[in-house]
C-alpha positions in Angstrom: -19.1 -49.7 -8.2 -16.6 -48.9 -5.3 -18.1 -48.3 -1.9 -17.1 -45.6 0.5 -15.6 -48.2 2.8 -13.5 -49.5 0.0 -12.3 -46.0 -0.8 -11.4 -45.4 2.8 -9.5 -48.7 3.0 -7.7 -47.9 -0.2 -6.8 -44.5 1.2 -5.5 -46.0 4.4 -3.4 -48.5 2.4 -2.0 -45.7 0.2 -1.1 -43.7 3.3 0.6 -46.7 4.8 2.7 -47.2 1.6 3.5 -43.5 1.5 4.7 -43.6 5.1 6.8 -46.7 4.3 8.4 -45.0 1.3 9.1 -42.0 3.3 10.8 -44.1 6.0 12.9 -46.0 3.5 13.9 -43.1 1.1 14.7 -40.4 3.7 14.0 -36.7 2.9 10.7 -36.1 1.0 8.9 -33.0 -0.3 5.1 -32.3 -0.2 2.9 -29.7 -1.7 1.9 -27.3 1.0 -1.5 -26.8 -0.7 -2.7 -30.2 -1.6 -0.2 -32.3 0.5 0.8 -34.3 -2.6 4.1 -36.1 -2.6 6.4 -34.2 -5.1 9.7 -35.6 -4.1 10.4 -37.0 -7.5 8.6 -34.3 -9.5 9.4 -30.8 -10.6 8.2 -28.4 -7.9 7.8 -24.7 -7.3 9.6 -23.2 -4.3 8.5 -19.8 -3.0 11.5 -17.4 -2.8 9.9 -15.3 0.0 8.2 -17.9 2.2 10.6 -20.2 4.1 10.4 -23.9 3.2 7.2 -23.5 1.1 6.7 -25.8 -2.0 3.9 -26.2 -4.4 3.2 -28.7 -7.1 2.9 -27.5 -10.7 -0.9 -27.8 -10.7 -1.5 -25.8 -7.5 1.0 -23.2 -8.7 -0.9 -22.9 -12.0 -4.2 -22.3 -10.2 -2.5 -19.6 -8.0 -3.1 -21.5 -4.8 -2.9 -19.5 -1.5 -3.3 -22.1 1.3 -5.2 -20.7 4.3 -3.2 -20.2 7.4 0.0 -19.4 5.5 1.5 -16.1 4.5 2.1 -17.2 0.9 0.5 -15.1 -1.9 0.2 -15.9 -5.6 2.3 -12.9 -6.6 5.4 -14.0 -4.6 8.6 -14.6 -6.4 9.4 -18.3 -7.0 12.0 -20.7 -8.2 11.5 -23.8 -10.3 13.2 -26.8 -8.6 13.9 -29.4 -11.3 14.8 -33.0 -10.6 18.5 -33.6 -10.0 18.7 -37.3 -10.6 21.3 -37.1 -13.3 24.9 -38.1 -12.5 27.7 -35.5 -12.2 30.7 -37.4 -10.6 29.8 -41.1 -10.7 27.3 -42.9 -12.9 25.3 -44.4 -9.9 25.1 -41.1 -7.9 22.7 -38.5 -8.9 23.1 -34.7 -8.3 20.3 -34.8 -5.7 22.1 -37.5 -3.8 25.4 -35.5 -3.9 23.5 -32.6 -2.4 22.0 -34.7 0.3 25.4 -36.2 1.0 27.2 -32.9 1.7 24.2 -31.6 3.6 24.1 -34.6 5.9 27.8 -34.5 6.5 27.5 -30.9 7.4 24.7 -31.7 9.8 25.9 -35.0 11.4 29.7 -34.6 11.0 32.2 -36.5 8.9 32.4 -40.2 9.9 28.8 -40.6 11.1 27.9 -42.6 7.9 25.0 -44.4 9.5 23.1 -41.1 10.0 24.3 -39.8 6.6 22.9 -42.9 4.8 19.6 -42.6 6.6 19.3 -39.0 5.4 20.1 -39.9 1.8 17.8 -42.9 1.9 19.0 -44.7 -1.2 22.6 -45.6 -0.2 24.0 -47.5 2.7 26.9 -46.4 5.0 29.6 -48.2 3.0 28.5 -46.7 -0.3 28.4 -43.2 1.3 31.9 -43.6 2.8 33.4 -45.0 -0.3 31.9 -42.4 -2.6 33.0 -39.5 -0.4 36.6 -40.9 -0.2 36.8 -41.5 -4.0 35.2 -38.3 -5.2 36.1 -35.7 -2.5 39.2 -36.9 -0.6 41.1 -38.5 -3.4 40.2 -35.9 -6.0 43.0 -34.5 -8.2 41.7 -31.0 -7.4 41.4 -31.7 -3.6 39.5 -30.3 -1.7 37.2 -29.6 -4.7 35.8 -32.6 -6.6 37.1 -33.1 -10.2 34.6 -31.1 -12.2 36.0 -32.3 -15.5 34.4 -35.7 -15.3 32.3 -36.3 -18.5 29.0 -38.2 -17.8 25.7 -38.4 -19.6 23.8 -35.7 -17.7 20.6 -36.4 -19.7 20.4 -40.0 -18.3 17.8 -40.3 -15.6 18.5 -42.6 -12.7 15.0 -43.1 -11.4 14.8 -46.7 -12.6 17.9 -47.5 -10.5 16.6 -45.9 -7.4 15.5 -48.1 -4.5 16.0 -48.7 -0.9 19.7 -48.9 0.2 21.3 -52.3 0.0 21.5 -54.0 3.3 25.0 -54.8 4.6 25.2 -58.5 5.3 25.9 -59.2 9.0 28.8 -61.7 9.3 29.2 -61.3 13.1 28.1 -64.1 15.3 25.9 -63.1 18.2 27.8 -63.3 21.5 27.3 -66.7 23.1 26.5 -67.0 26.8 29.5 -69.1 27.7 31.2 -69.1 31.1 34.1 -67.1 29.7 31.9 -64.1 29.1 30.4 -64.2 32.5 33.9 -64.2 34.1 34.7 -60.8 32.5 33.4 -58.3 35.1 30.0 -59.9 35.2 29.3 -59.4 31.5 25.8 -60.7 30.4 26.0 -61.2 26.6 22.3 -61.8 26.1 21.5 -58.4 27.4 24.9 -56.8 26.4 25.2 -55.3 29.8 27.4 -55.6 32.9 26.4 -56.3 36.4 28.5 -53.4 37.5 28.3 -50.6 35.0 30.7 -47.6 34.5 29.8 -45.0 37.1 27.4 -47.5 38.7 26.2 -45.0 41.4 25.0 -42.4 38.8 21.4 -43.3 39.5 21.8 -42.5 43.2 21.9 -38.8 42.2 18.3 -38.7 40.9 16.5 -41.6 42.4 14.7 -39.5 45.0 14.0 -36.4 42.8 10.4 -35.2 42.5 8.9 -32.2 40.7 6.4 -30.6 43.1 3.9 -27.9 42.6 5.6 -25.9 45.4 9.0 -25.9 43.7 10.4 -22.5 43.0 12.1 -21.7 39.7 15.5 -22.2 41.3 14.5 -25.6 42.6 13.4 -26.7 39.1 16.6 -25.4 37.6 18.7 -27.3 40.2 16.8 -30.5 39.5 17.2 -30.1 35.7 20.9 -29.6 36.2 21.1 -32.8 38.2 19.3 -34.6 35.3 21.9 -33.1 32.9 24.7 -34.5 35.1 23.0 -37.9 35.0 22.6 -37.8 31.2 26.3 -36.9 30.8 27.1 -40.0 33.0 24.9 -42.2 30.7 26.7 -40.8 27.7 30.1 -41.7 29.2 28.8 -45.2 30.1 27.5 -45.7 26.5 30.8 -44.6 25.0 32.8 -47.1 27.1 30.4 -50.0 26.3 30.7 -49.1 22.6 34.5 -49.1 22.9 34.4 -52.6 24.6 32.0 -54.1 22.0 33.7 -52.7 18.9 37.0 -54.1 20.0 35.5 -57.4 21.1 37.1 -57.1 24.5 34.6 -59.5 26.0 35.9 -62.4 24.0 38.4 -63.5 26.6 39.7 -66.6 24.8 40.4 -64.7 21.6 42.3 -62.1 23.6 44.4 -64.8 25.3 45.3 -66.4 22.0 46.4 -63.1 20.5 48.5 -62.4 23.6 50.2 -65.7 23.4 51.3 -65.1 19.8 53.0 -61.9 20.6 56.7 -61.7 21.7 57.8 -60.0 24.8 58.8 -56.9 22.9 55.5 -56.7 21.1 53.6 -57.0 24.4 55.6 -54.1 25.8 54.7 -51.9 22.8 51.0 -52.8 23.1 51.1 -52.0 26.8 52.7 -48.6 26.2 50.4 -47.7 23.3 47.1 -49.0 24.7 46.2 -45.6 26.1 45.9 -44.2 22.6 43.3 -46.8 21.5 40.4 -44.8 23.0 41.2 -41.9 20.7 41.1 -44.0 17.5 38.9 -46.5 15.8 39.7 -50.2 16.0 41.1 -50.3 12.5 43.2 -47.1 13.0 44.7 -48.5 16.2 45.5 -51.8 14.5 47.2 -50.0 11.6 49.2 -47.9 14.1 50.4 -51.0 16.0 51.3 -52.8 12.7 53.4 -49.8 11.7 55.1 -49.6 15.1 55.9 -53.3 15.2 57.3 -53.1 11.6 59.4 -50.2 12.6 60.8 -52.1 15.7 61.6 -55.1 13.4 63.5 -52.8 11.0 65.4 -51.2 13.8 66.5 -54.6 15.1 67.6 -55.7 11.7 69.5 -52.4 11.1 71.2 -52.7 14.5 72.2 -56.3 13.6 73.6 -55.2 10.3 75.5 -52.4 12.0 77.1 -54.9 14.4 78.1 -57.1 11.5 79.7 -54.0 9.8 81.7 -53.2 13.0 82.9 -56.8 12.9 84.1 -56.3 9.4 81.4 -58.6 7.8 79.9 -57.0 4.7 78.4 -59.9 2.8 76.1 -62.8 3.5 78.9 -65.2 2.7 80.9 -63.8 5.7 77.9 -63.7 8.1 76.8 -67.3 7.8 80.1 -68.9 9.0 80.4 -66.2 11.7 77.0 -67.1 13.1 77.7 -70.8 12.9 80.9 -70.4 14.8 79.1 -68.2 17.4 76.5 -70.9 18.0 79.3 -73.5 18.3 81.0 -71.4 21.0 77.7 -70.9 22.9 76.7 -74.5 23.1 79.6 -75.7 25.4 79.2 -72.6 27.6 75.4 -73.2 28.1 75.9 -76.9 28.7 78.5 -76.1 31.4 76.2 -73.5 33.0 73.3 -76.0 33.2 75.6 -78.6 34.6 76.9 -76.3 37.4 73.4 -75.1 38.2 72.1 -78.6 38.5 74.8 -79.5 41.0 74.4 -76.3 42.9 70.7 -76.9 43.4 71.1 -80.5 44.6 71.0 -81.0 48.3 74.2 -82.7 49.5 73.8 -86.1 51.2 74.8 -86.4 54.8 78.3 -87.8 55.1 78.3 -91.3 56.6 80.8 -94.1 56.7 78.8 -95.9 54.0 78.1 -92.9 51.6 81.0 -90.9 50.2 80.8 -87.4 49.0 80.3 -87.2 45.2 83.5 -86.4 43.4 83.9 -82.7 42.6 84.1 -82.2 38.8 87.5 -81.2 37.8 88.1 -78.2 35.5 89.1 -80.6 32.7 85.6 -82.1 32.7 84.0 -78.7 32.1 86.7 -77.3 29.8 85.7 -76.4 26.3 87.2 -78.4 23.5 89.5 -76.1 21.5 88.0 -75.1 18.1 89.7 -76.1 14.9 91.7 -73.4 13.2 89.9 -71.3 10.7 90.7 -71.7 7.0 91.2 -68.1 5.7 93.2 -69.1 2.5 90.4 -67.7 0.3 89.1 -65.0 2.6 88.8 -61.4 1.4 91.6 -59.1 2.6 94.1 -61.9 3.2 96.8 -60.2 1.1 96.7 -57.2 3.5 98.0 -59.2 6.4 101.5 -60.3 7.3 102.3 -64.0 7.7 102.2 -63.6 11.5 98.9 -61.8 11.4 97.5 -64.5 9.2 98.6 -67.1 11.7 97.0 -65.1 14.5 93.7 -64.8 12.6 93.7 -68.6 11.9 94.1 -69.5 15.6 91.7 -66.8 16.9 89.2 -67.8 14.1 88.9 -64.2 12.8 88.3 -63.1 9.3 90.9 -60.8 7.8 88.5 -57.9 7.4 87.3 -58.2 11.0 90.9 -58.3 12.2 91.7 -55.2 10.1 88.8 -53.3 11.7 90.0 -54.3 15.2 93.6 -53.3 14.4 92.5 -49.9 13.1 90.4 -49.2 16.1 93.1 -50.1 18.6 95.9 -48.2 16.8 93.7 -45.0 16.4 92.8 -45.0 20.1 96.5 -45.5 21.0 97.6 -42.7 18.7 95.0 -40.4 20.2 95.7 -41.1 23.9 99.3 -42.2 23.8 98.6 -45.2 26.0 96.2 -48.1 26.1 95.5 -50.5 28.9 94.3 -54.1 28.4 91.0 -53.2 30.1 90.5 -50.2 27.7 91.1 -52.5 24.8 88.4 -54.9 26.0 85.9 -52.0 26.2 86.7 -50.9 22.7 86.4 -54.3 21.1 83.2 -56.1 21.9 84.3 -59.7 21.2 85.5 -62.5 23.3 87.8 -61.1 26.1 90.3 -63.9 25.5 90.7 -63.0 21.9 91.1 -59.3 22.8 93.9 -60.2 25.2 95.7 -62.2 22.6 95.4 -59.4 20.1 96.7 -56.9 22.7 99.7 -59.1 23.6 100.4 -59.5 19.9 100.4 -55.8 19.3 102.8 -55.3 22.2 105.1 -58.0 20.9 105.2 -56.4 17.5 106.0 -53.0 19.1 103.0 -51.2 17.7 101.8 -50.2 21.2 103.5 -50.1 24.6 102.0 -51.9 27.5 101.1 -49.6 30.4 102.7 -50.7 33.7 100.4 -51.2 36.7 102.0 -48.5 38.7 101.2 -45.8 36.2 
């Protein structure tokens, strides 16, 4: 025989379980007459009274709860269970309804609040389902209604609390690097000097007195509104810092070292847009911009090769090799001259003699070997003298033909061409440009402009 105390303890335990279920599973429905939980049962909804539900038993007895305006003769609607799938097998119709209602209430992107409203899904499941069914639908913006699913299958046995998302983030450690970043305290996730740090000065001395007039009260409430707005801005900035892990100073330094000078400049210019995007969106934007910059550099390099008459990888490789060979002696000579220029000359005494000045022959570059163009493309288009010129200047026939066409076109257009203008047209070694200009003058293709003209 159960005692009254046992019944009371059992009732308390059931109420606790009911509250826990309601907390875990979100929105619930209760009979307004007997307060029975009818969330997962067929219920009767009054069509005339707002937000009024009855269980089937109370509706059958014609219940009219005291204190309410509901009458037994009111029109009604039968609300059946909507736990059958319509778009995806693991999403019931009731969950679909809760999803769109929560998105309308909290806004698109607030998946944490949406998941709490649904109760049986976590934020990742909600975001993924909305993207698959609604955003990527063949009939966007309407979901694909032609999906064939077993609508008679009930999902009650699959229902349960939402799966918890495993936390992989390590808690911030209280290392000296964190404290050096504007007085950040990782254990409290606060800063010694907060954003708008003087916001509390506005309300610290406010008091609501019995003698306050209506205008005084309104003014004080307005000051509290200003303070709350400052707190919101402070919370937004802290969330921005924590989401992007800007307090991890060492990690930021390592990422900065890996970037080239051009990449750092792009990040510096685009940093202002990060506060208008999520962390992932900003990273995707920067990856796209850096990829675009890389492609532009490659295209510019290929265009330069094309202007030099190089159209294949077979021509480019020897060109780059010769270019490196030409640059090495020049850089060596530059370092040698800089080292001697920076040295402090010793005082001239009878014992010490001034160091010998390096003669031009010691710094002169060793002449490069003639280029073998016997198998180069376009050789048959050159005269023997032109072939000899290309061999000594180490120019490929196709590159020489491009240079020749450029010079002769400019000469035909202007009627005259100076050596300086020729150097501006042809962006190669000035010594090679002068040799080509003299060669064209000797062949009679162009006339040399006298200095007086």
